[in-house]
Phi, psi and omega in degrees: 000313182292324181291338178296329179294324182275342182273323185296160180300126180301326180294323179293316181293319179299316179296319180296316178294324177297322180285318183285313189266339188233010173069024180287135182232007183277200179290175179304136181298328182286344181268000181266141177301148184296338179281339187247017184294127178293158180298325180297324178291320177296316178293323176296322177295318178296320178296320179295320177294320177295318180296319178294322178294318179295318179297318177295318179299315180297318179297313180291324177295318177299317178295319180298321182282321186273341181299314177297325179295314179294321177297318178297316179295322180289329175292324182282315188250356182103162187263335186298317181295317181291319179297318180291322179296311184287330178288328178286316185274352181288330175133000000 
């Protein structure tokens, strides 16, 4: 779920945040000339960047916390089972 935020097109997410959080009702923010961008589109872009940053932070924090645990389990029980489990469930 979190990785979906970083994969999707930034312009789509910026436009979505502009509409949800800042009441923008015009055309797509990405289709407007850079000189005429409404404030809601700029704020929506900032919100999208913040959401992507938070999603990346959570992903890296989760990896930081779980890596020693997975390493410990692989030392105790072997690596083949963990590699096959995580490669199947990774997506």
